[in-house]
VOROKOL-521312 format. One record per residue (C-alpha): residue in three letters; chain; y, z, x. Coordinates in steps of 0.2 Angstrom, whole numbers, padded with zeros to 4 digits, m for minus. Each point is the difference from the previous one (the first is absolute). Layout:
BEGIN
+--------+--------+-------+-------+-------+
: residu : chaine :    c2 :    c3 :    c1 :
+--------+--------+-------+-------+-------+
:    ALA :      A :     Y :     Z :     X :
...
+--------+--------+-------+-------+-------+
end
This chain:
BEGIN
+--------+--------+-------+-------+-------+
: residu : chaine :    c2 :    c3 :    c1 :
+--------+--------+-------+-------+-------+
:    MET :      A :  0000 :  0000 :  0000 :
:    SER :      A :  0012 :  0004 :  0014 :
:    GLY :      A : m0003 : m0017 :  0008 :
:    PHE :      A :  0004 : m0008 : m0017 :
:    VAL :      A :  0016 :  0010 : m0001 :
:    ALA :      A :  0005 : m0004 :  0018 :
:    THR :      A : m0003 : m0018 : m0002 :
:    LEU :      A :  0010 : m0001 : m0017 :
:    ARG :      A :  0015 :  0009 :  0008 :
:    ARG :      A :  0000 : m0011 :  0015 :
:    GLU :      A :  0000 : m0016 : m0010 :
:    LEU :      A :  0013 :  0006 : m0012 :
:    TRP :      A :  0011 :  0006 :  0014 :
:    SER :      A : m0002 : m0016 :  0010 :
:    PHE :      A :  0004 : m0011 : m0015 :
:    TRP :      A :  0015 :  0009 : m0007 :
:    THR :      A :  0008 :  0002 :  0017 :
:    SER :      A :  0001 : m0019 :  0003 :
:    PRO :      A :  0014 : m0011 : m0006 :
:    ALA :      A : m0013 : m0012 : m0006 :
:    ALA :      A : m0005 :  0012 : m0014 :
:    PHE :      A :  0018 :  0000 : m0007 :
:    VAL :      A :  0003 : m0018 :  0002 :
:    SER :      A : m0017 : m0004 : m0009 :
:    LEU :      A :  0005 :  0012 : m0014 :
:    THR :      A :  0017 : m0007 : m0002 :
:    LEU :      A : m0007 : m0018 : m0001 :
:    PHE :      A : m0014 :  0005 : m0012 :
:    LEU :      A :  0012 :  0009 : m0012 :
:    LEU :      A :  0012 : m0015 :  0000 :
:    VAL :      A : m0014 : m0012 : m0004 :
:    GLN :      A : m0007 :  0012 : m0014 :
:    GLY :      A :  0018 :  0003 : m0007 :
:    PHE :      A :  0003 : m0019 :  0000 :
:    ALA :      A : m0016 : m0002 : m0010 :
:    PHE :      A :  0004 :  0013 : m0013 :
:    ALA :      A :  0017 : m0007 : m0002 :
:    ALA :      A : m0007 : m0017 : m0003 :
:    VAL :      A : m0012 :  0007 : m0013 :
:    THR :      A :  0014 :  0009 : m0009 :
:    THR :      A :  0010 : m0017 :  0000 :
:    ALA :      A : m0015 : m0009 : m0006 :
:    ALA :      A : m0004 :  0012 : m0014 :
:    ALA :      A :  0018 : m0001 : m0006 :
:    GLN :      A : m0003 : m0019 : m0002 :
:    HIS :      A : m0018 :  0001 : m0007 :
:    PRO :      A : m0003 :  0012 : m0014 :
:    GLU :      A : m0019 : m0001 :  0003 :
:    LEU :      A :  0002 :  0008 :  0017 :
:    ALA :      A :  0012 :  0014 : m0007 :
:    GLU :      A : m0014 :  0004 : m0013 :
:    LEU :      A : m0012 :  0003 :  0014 :
:    GLY :      A :  0012 :  0012 :  0009 :
:    LEU :      A :  0008 : m0002 :  0017 :
:    LEU :      A : m0012 :  0011 :  0009 :
:    THR :      A : m0015 : m0009 : m0007 :
:    THR :      A :  0008 : m0017 :  0004 :
:    TYR :      A :  0005 :  0006 :  0018 :
:    LEU :      A : m0016 :  0008 :  0005 :
:    GLY :      A : m0012 : m0011 : m0010 :
:    GLN :      A :  0008 : m0017 :  0000 :
:    SER :      A :  0011 : m0002 :  0015 :
:    LEU :      A : m0007 : m0008 :  0015 :
:    PHE :      A :  0011 :  0011 :  0011 :
:    VAL :      A : m0011 :  0015 : m0002 :
:    PRO :      A : m0016 : m0009 :  0007 :
:    ALA :      A :  0012 : m0008 :  0013 :
:    GLY :      A :  0005 :  0017 :  0005 :
:    LEU :      A : m0018 :  0006 :  0002 :
:    LEU :      A : m0003 : m0016 :  0011 :
:    LEU :      A :  0015 :  0004 :  0012 :
:    LEU :      A :  0000 :  0019 :  0000 :
:    CYS :      A : m0019 :  0004 :  0002 :
:    PRO :      A : m0002 : m0010 :  0016 :
:    VAL :      A :  0016 :  0008 :  0007 :
:    LEU :      A : m0006 :  0017 : m0003 :
:    THR :      A : m0017 : m0002 :  0008 :
:    MET :      A :  0002 : m0013 :  0014 :
:    ARG :      A :  0004 :  0013 :  0013 :
:    LEU :      A : m0012 :  0014 : m0006 :
:    LEU :      A : m0014 : m0004 :  0012 :
:    ALA :      A :  0004 : m0017 :  0008 :
:    GLU :      A :  0015 :  0007 :  0009 :
:    GLU :      A : m0010 :  0015 :  0006 :
:    ARG :      A : m0012 : m0013 :  0008 :
:    ARG :      A :  0013 : m0011 :  0007 :
:    SER :      A :  0010 :  0013 :  0008 :
:    GLY :      A : m0014 :  0009 :  0007 :
:    THR :      A :  0002 :  0017 : m0009 :
:    LEU :      A : m0016 : m0002 : m0010 :
:    GLU :      A : m0010 :  0007 :  0014 :
:    LEU :      A :  0010 :  0016 :  0000 :
:    LEU :      A : m0002 :  0001 : m0019 :
:    LEU :      A : m0018 : m0002 :  0001 :
:    SER :      A : m0002 :  0013 :  0013 :
:    ALA :      A :  0009 :  0013 : m0011 :
:    PRO :      A : m0010 :  0012 : m0010 :
:    VAL :      A :  0002 : m0010 : m0016 :
:    SER :      A : m0014 : m0008 : m0010 :
:    THR :      A :  0000 : m0018 : m0003 :
:    LEU :      A :  0001 :  0003 : m0019 :
:    SER :      A :  0015 :  0012 :  0002 :
:    LEU :      A :  0009 : m0013 :  0010 :
:    VAL :      A : m0003 : m0014 : m0012 :
:    LEU :      A :  0004 :  0011 : m0015 :
:    GLY :      A :  0016 :  0007 :  0008 :
:    LYS :      A :  0006 : m0018 :  0004 :
:    LEU :      A : m0004 : m0007 : m0017 :
:    SER :      A :  0008 :  0015 : m0009 :
:    ALA :      A :  0016 : m0002 :  0010 :
:    ALA :      A :  0001 : m0018 : m0004 :
:    TRP :      A : m0003 :  0004 : m0018 :
:    LEU :      A :  0014 :  0014 :  0000 :
:    ASN :      A :  0012 : m0013 :  0008 :
:    TYR :      A : m0005 : m0013 : m0013 :
:    ALA :      A :  0004 :  0013 : m0014 :
:    ALA :      A :  0016 :  0004 :  0008 :
:    PHE :      A :  0005 : m0018 : m0001 :
:    TRP :      A : m0004 : m0001 : m0018 :
:    LEU :      A :  0008 :  0017 : m0005 :
:    PRO :      A :  0018 : m0006 : m0001 :
:    THR :      A : m0005 : m0014 : m0013 :
:    LEU :      A : m0004 :  0014 : m0012 :
:    VAL :      A :  0019 :  0000 : m0004 :
:    PHE :      A :  0000 : m0018 : m0006 :
:    PRO :      A : m0006 :  0004 : m0018 :
:    TRP :      A :  0013 :  0013 : m0002 :
:    LEU :      A :  0014 : m0012 :  0005 :
:    VAL :      A : m0003 : m0010 : m0015 :
:    GLY :      A : m0005 :  0014 : m0012 :
:    GLU :      A : m0018 : m0002 : m0001 :
:    GLY :      A : m0005 :  0016 :  0010 :
:    GLU :      A :  0000 :  0012 : m0014 :
:    GLN :      A : m0009 : m0012 : m0011 :
:    GLY :      A : m0016 : m0002 :  0010 :
:    GLY :      A : m0004 :  0015 :  0012 :
:    ALA :      A : m0019 : m0003 : m0003 :
:    LEU :      A :  0002 : m0018 :  0003 :
:    LEU :      A :  0009 :  0003 :  0016 :
:    LEU :      A : m0013 :  0011 :  0006 :
:    VAL :      A : m0014 : m0011 : m0003 :
:    SER :      A :  0009 : m0015 :  0007 :
:    TYR :      A :  0003 :  0009 :  0016 :
:    VAL :      A : m0017 :  0007 :  0002 :
:    THR :      A : m0006 : m0018 : m0001 :
:    VAL :      A :  0012 : m0005 :  0014 :
:    LEU :      A : m0005 :  0015 :  0011 :
:    ALA :      A : m0019 : m0004 : m0003 :
:    LEU :      A :  0002 : m0018 :  0004 :
:    GLY :      A :  0010 :  0005 :  0016 :
:    ALA :      A : m0014 :  0012 :  0005 :
:    MET :      A : m0013 : m0014 : m0001 :
:    LEU :      A :  0011 : m0013 :  0010 :
:    LEU :      A :  0005 :  0013 :  0013 :
:    ALA :      A : m0018 :  0004 :  0003 :
:    LEU :      A : m0004 : m0018 :  0002 :
:    GLY :      A :  0015 : m0001 :  0012 :
:    THR :      A : m0006 :  0015 :  0010 :
:    LEU :      A : m0017 : m0008 :  0002 :
:    LEU :      A :  0009 : m0016 :  0006 :
:    SER :      A :  0011 :  0009 :  0012 :
:    ALA :      A : m0016 :  0007 :  0008 :
:    VAL :      A : m0007 : m0018 :  0001 :
:    GLY :      A :  0016 : m0008 :  0006 :
:    ARG :      A :  0004 :  0002 :  0018 :
:    THR :      A :  0019 : m0001 : m0002 :
:    PRO :      A :  0012 :  0006 : m0014 :
:    MET :      A :  0005 : m0018 : m0004 :
:    LEU :      A : m0018 : m0006 : m0002 :
:    ALA :      A : m0004 :  0015 : m0011 :
:    ALA :      A :  0015 : m0004 : m0011 :
:    PHE :      A : m0005 : m0018 : m0001 :
:    LEU :      A : m0018 :  0005 : m0005 :
:    SER :      A :  0006 :  0013 : m0013 :
:    GLY :      A :  0013 : m0012 : m0007 :
:    THR :      A : m0013 : m0014 : m0001 :
:    SER :      A : m0013 :  0011 : m0009 :
:    ILE :      A :  0013 :  0006 : m0013 :
:    LEU :      A :  0006 : m0018 : m0003 :
:    THR :      A : m0019 : m0005 : m0002 :
:    ILE :      A : m0002 :  0014 : m0013 :
:    VAL :      A :  0016 : m0006 : m0009 :
:    LEU :      A : m0006 : m0018 : m0001 :
:    LEU :      A : m0017 :  0006 : m0006 :
:    GLY :      A :  0008 :  0008 : m0014 :
:    VAL :      A :  0008 : m0017 : m0005 :
:    GLY :      A : m0018 : m0006 : m0004 :
:    GLU :      A :  0000 :  0010 : m0016 :
:    GLN :      A :  0012 : m0013 : m0007 :
:    VAL :      A : m0008 : m0015 :  0009 :
:    PHE :      A : m0019 :  0002 : m0004 :
:    GLU :      A : m0009 : m0001 : m0016 :
:    PRO :      A : m0004 :  0017 : m0008 :
:    GLY :      A : m0016 :  0007 :  0008 :
:    PRO :      A : m0006 :  0011 :  0015 :
:    VAL :      A :  0012 : m0008 :  0012 :
:    THR :      A :  0015 :  0004 : m0010 :
:    ALA :      A : m0006 :  0017 : m0003 :
:    VAL :      A : m0001 :  0003 :  0019 :
:    CYS :      A :  0017 : m0008 :  0003 :
:    HIS :      A :  0007 :  0012 : m0014 :
:    HIS :      A : m0007 :  0015 :  0009 :
:    LEU :      A :  0007 : m0006 :  0017 :
:    SER :      A :  0017 : m0005 : m0007 :
:    LEU :      A :  0014 :  0011 :  0006 :
:    GLN :      A :  0011 : m0007 : m0014 :
:    ALA :      A : m0013 :  0004 : m0013 :
:    GLN :      A :  0000 :  0018 :  0006 :
:    LEU :      A :  0019 :  0001 :  0001 :
:    SER :      A :  0001 : m0008 : m0018 :
:    GLU :      A : m0012 :  0013 : m0007 :
:    GLY :      A :  0008 :  0014 :  0008 :
:    ALA :      A :  0017 : m0005 : m0006 :
:    ARG :      A : m0006 : m0001 : m0018 :
:    GLY :      A : m0006 :  0018 :  0002 :
:    HIS :      A : m0019 : m0004 :  0002 :
:    LEU :      A : m0008 :  0010 :  0014 :
:    SER :      A : m0017 : m0007 :  0002 :
:    LEU :      A : m0013 :  0012 :  0007 :
:    ALA :      A : m0010 : m0015 :  0006 :
:    THR :      A :  0015 : m0007 :  0010 :
:    LEU :      A :  0003 :  0017 :  0008 :
:    LEU :      A : m0018 :  0001 :  0005 :
:    LEU :      A :  0001 : m0017 :  0008 :
:    ASP :      A :  0016 :  0004 :  0010 :
:    ALA :      A : m0008 :  0016 :  0005 :
:    SER :      A : m0016 : m0009 :  0005 :
:    VAL :      A :  0009 : m0012 :  0011 :
:    VAL :      A :  0010 :  0015 :  0008 :
:    VAL :      A : m0017 :  0009 :  0004 :
:    PHE :      A : m0008 : m0016 :  0007 :
:    CYS :      A :  0015 : m0005 :  0011 :
:    CYS :      A :  0001 :  0018 :  0007 :
:    PHE :      A : m0019 : m0001 :  0003 :
:    LEU :      A :  0001 : m0016 :  0010 :
:    THR :      A :  0016 :  0006 :  0009 :
:    VAL :      A : m0010 :  0015 :  0006 :
:    ARG :      A : m0014 : m0011 :  0006 :
:    VAL :      A :  0012 : m0011 :  0010 :
:    ILE :      A :  0008 :  0015 :  0008 :
:    ASP :      A : m0016 :  0008 :  0004 :
:    SER :      A : m0005 : m0017 :  0009 :
:    TRP :      A :  0015 :  0002 :  0011 :
:    ARG :      A : m0006 :  0018 :  0005 :
:    ARG :      A : m0017 : m0008 :  0006 :
:    GLU :      A :  0009 : m0013 :  0010 :
+--------+--------+-------+-------+-------+
end
């Protein structure tokens, strides 16, 4: 447990004491603020969007939210293990009295907390347009969905940071993987109804976001996200253990 806490504190301190963290946060909020403003403008011109609600349209229909995941998750995970390996500090880390599982969970948890901190300011968006008081439960379910999706994608990024030898390669692999998942989700509208479309629906980031934005929190979806997190953590531990044997 002490190894997990030490790793978590180290990663959080390293991230938030760098200018890149605040530059990334500013850019992320500018993009999401622009997206919400665009949704508000579109709802004023199209009554059907206004009927859905601005929060539902923003989180469930806007492409800027999946785009935010596509850009944010690789940035938060690219340095977790690849930078340690590139800079030569990994040997010191592996020689410390910290189990591999504590190391992986500490780094992943730090990335997830950073991810949550990026999304936290967007909670004010509904209140800016007077929807905050009307849908507290909807807001909760929507952001639980965003956080669950983030955990899944960050776990994948952590694994790819262990596989990639440099942060840029890790970011490329993570971004490509997330983009592939996004494109697989498009198959839900392309293929005829059947097993293929069912698989595409379960893999679709947009489908998860859309369901969450409507207030539907599916246990099957949460189990899928959790299963991916566990599987990626397992593989990451195996990769790092292979380094110990080299």
